[in-house]
C-alpha positions as CSV (number, residue, x, y, z in Angstrom):
1,M,95.5,66.1,75.0
2,S,95.2,69.7,73.9
3,F,96.8,72.3,76.2
4,P,96.4,76.0,75.5
5,P,99.6,77.8,74.3
6,G,101.8,79.3,77.0
7,N,100.8,83.0,76.3
8,A,97.1,82.0,76.8
9,I,98.0,80.4,80.1
10,E,99.9,83.5,81.2
11,Q,97.0,85.8,80.2
12,A,94.5,83.6,82.2
13,I,96.8,83.8,85.2
14,L,97.0,87.6,85.0
15,E,93.2,87.9,84.6
16,E,92.5,85.7,87.6
17,L,95.1,87.5,89.8
18,Q,93.4,90.8,88.9
19,A,90.0,89.4,89.7
20,R,91.3,88.3,93.1
21,G,92.8,91.6,94.0
22,G,96.3,90.9,92.7
23,Q,97.3,87.9,94.9
24,A,96.5,84.2,95.2
25,Q,97.8,80.9,96.8
26,R,99.2,78.4,94.3
27,G,97.0,75.5,93.5
28,G,93.4,74.8,94.7
29,S,90.7,77.2,93.8
30,F,93.2,79.4,91.9
31,T,94.2,76.6,89.6
32,Q,90.5,75.7,89.0
33,A,89.6,79.3,88.2
34,V,92.5,79.6,85.7
35,A,91.4,76.3,84.2
36,K,87.8,77.5,83.8
37,R,89.1,80.7,82.0
38,L,91.1,78.5,79.7
39,M,88.3,76.0,79.0
40,A,86.0,78.9,78.1
41,R,88.5,80.0,75.4
42,F,89.8,76.6,74.3
43,P,87.0,74.0,73.9
44,N,89.4,71.2,73.2
45,F,91.0,71.7,76.7
46,T,89.1,69.5,79.0
47,V,88.9,68.4,82.7
48,A,90.7,65.2,81.6
49,D,93.5,67.3,80.3
50,M,93.7,69.1,83.7
51,Q,94.0,65.8,85.5
52,K,96.6,64.3,83.3
53,R,99.8,63.2,85.0
54,D,103.3,62.9,83.7
55,P,104.0,59.2,83.4
56,K,107.6,59.5,84.5
57,K,107.3,61.9,87.4
58,G,103.7,61.4,88.3
59,A,103.3,65.2,88.6
60,N,100.2,67.0,87.4
61,T,100.9,68.2,83.9
62,F,98.6,71.2,84.0
63,Q,99.9,72.4,87.3
64,H,103.4,72.0,85.9
65,R,102.4,74.2,82.9
66,L,101.0,76.8,85.3
67,D,104.2,76.8,87.3
68,S,106.3,77.1,84.1
69,A,104.2,80.1,83.1
70,R,104.6,81.7,86.5
71,W,108.4,81.2,86.2
72,R,108.4,82.9,82.8
73,M,106.3,85.7,84.1
74,V,108.7,86.3,87.0
75,V,111.8,86.5,84.9
76,Y,110.3,88.9,82.2
77,R,111.8,92.4,82.3
78,P,109.8,94.1,83.8
79,P,108.3,91.1,85.6
80,H,104.6,90.3,85.1
81,L,104.6,88.7,88.6
82,D,106.2,89.8,91.7
83,P,109.5,88.0,92.2
84,S,109.7,88.9,95.8
85,A,106.4,87.1,96.6
86,P,106.8,84.3,99.2
87,R,106.8,80.6,98.1
88,G,103.4,79.5,97.0
89,V,102.1,83.1,96.6
90,W,101.4,84.4,93.1
91,R,101.2,88.2,93.2
92,L,101.1,91.0,90.6
93,P,104.0,93.4,91.0
94,P,103.3,96.8,92.5
95,S,102.9,99.5,89.8
96,E,105.4,102.3,89.5
97,P,103.1,105.0,91.0
98,D,102.3,102.7,93.9
99,K,106.1,102.3,94.6
100,L,106.6,106.1,94.4
101,A,103.6,106.7,96.6
102,E,105.0,104.3,99.3
103,E,108.4,106.0,99.1
104,I,106.8,109.4,99.6
105,K,104.8,108.1,102.5
106,G,108.0,106.8,104.1
107,L,109.7,110.1,103.7
108,V,106.7,112.0,105.3
109,E,106.7,109.5,108.2
110,K,110.5,110.2,108.7
111,L,109.8,113.9,108.7
112,V,107.0,113.4,111.3
113,E,109.4,111.2,113.5
114,L,112.1,113.9,113.4
115,A,109.5,116.5,114.5
116,K,108.2,114.2,117.3
117,K,111.8,113.5,118.5
118,E,112.6,117.1,118.5
119,K,109.4,118.0,120.4
120,E,109.9,115.1,123.0
121,A,113.6,115.7,123.6
122,K,114.2,117.4,127.0
123,V,116.9,119.8,126.1
124,P,118.7,122.0,128.6
125,P,118.6,125.7,127.9
126,L,120.6,126.7,124.9
127,T,122.8,129.6,124.2
128,V,121.8,131.8,121.3
129,D,124.6,130.4,119.1
130,E,123.5,126.8,119.9
131,L,119.9,127.7,119.1
132,V,120.9,129.2,115.8
133,Q,122.9,126.2,114.9
134,K,120.0,123.9,115.8
135,I,117.6,125.8,113.6
136,V,120.1,125.7,110.8
137,D,120.5,121.9,111.2
138,L,116.8,121.3,111.3
139,T,116.3,123.6,108.3
140,I,118.8,121.6,106.3
141,Q,117.2,118.3,107.2
142,T,113.7,119.6,106.3
143,F,115.0,121.0,103.0
144,K,116.6,117.7,102.0
145,L,113.4,115.8,102.8
146,K,111.3,118.4,101.0
147,E,113.5,118.1,97.9
148,E,113.3,114.3,98.0
149,I,109.4,114.6,98.3
150,R,109.3,117.0,95.4
151,S,111.5,114.8,93.2
152,R,109.3,111.7,93.9
153,L,106.1,113.7,93.3
154,E,107.4,115.0,89.9
155,K,108.2,111.4,88.9
156,L,104.7,110.4,90.0
157,V,103.1,113.2,88.0
158,A,105.3,112.4,84.9
159,L,104.2,108.8,85.2
160,A,100.6,109.8,85.5
161,K,100.8,112.1,82.4
162,K,102.7,109.3,80.5
163,G,99.9,106.8,81.4
164,S,97.0,109.2,80.5
165,A,98.7,110.1,77.2
166,A,99.0,106.3,76.4
167,K,95.3,105.8,77.0
168,V,94.3,108.7,74.7
């Protein structure tokens, strides 16, 4: 029996997940595709090795090695696989720019919600002092959201610059 080393199994898992758009179900066609990648690189790794079972537990040894590789990839810091993926789902973690973009999107949606609520609210006529206070409150809320968005965008730009500098 000639199993590939753990880091080669991890690399094959990452490549197959990338080929599948970043996510796959455990077992089945995913296991077969990872095995094909490994067989292409390791000629001594055969279909017979893939089908070998643990004599004590009866579990498929190759699937056990894949599961062990997945566990290692989840506990790495930073993780190579998404630790929040549901059971049976193997997923690449979101990249840092994706996370920031999602957070910015959420902040913009909050700003839109605030504007809609303010527009839909049927407010009785206000005194001048009440109107001024309302404008001040809305200005403060808008400024806070704007600053938060600016901060997140600066982080995103810094990450993009860092990424492009690493590629040069």
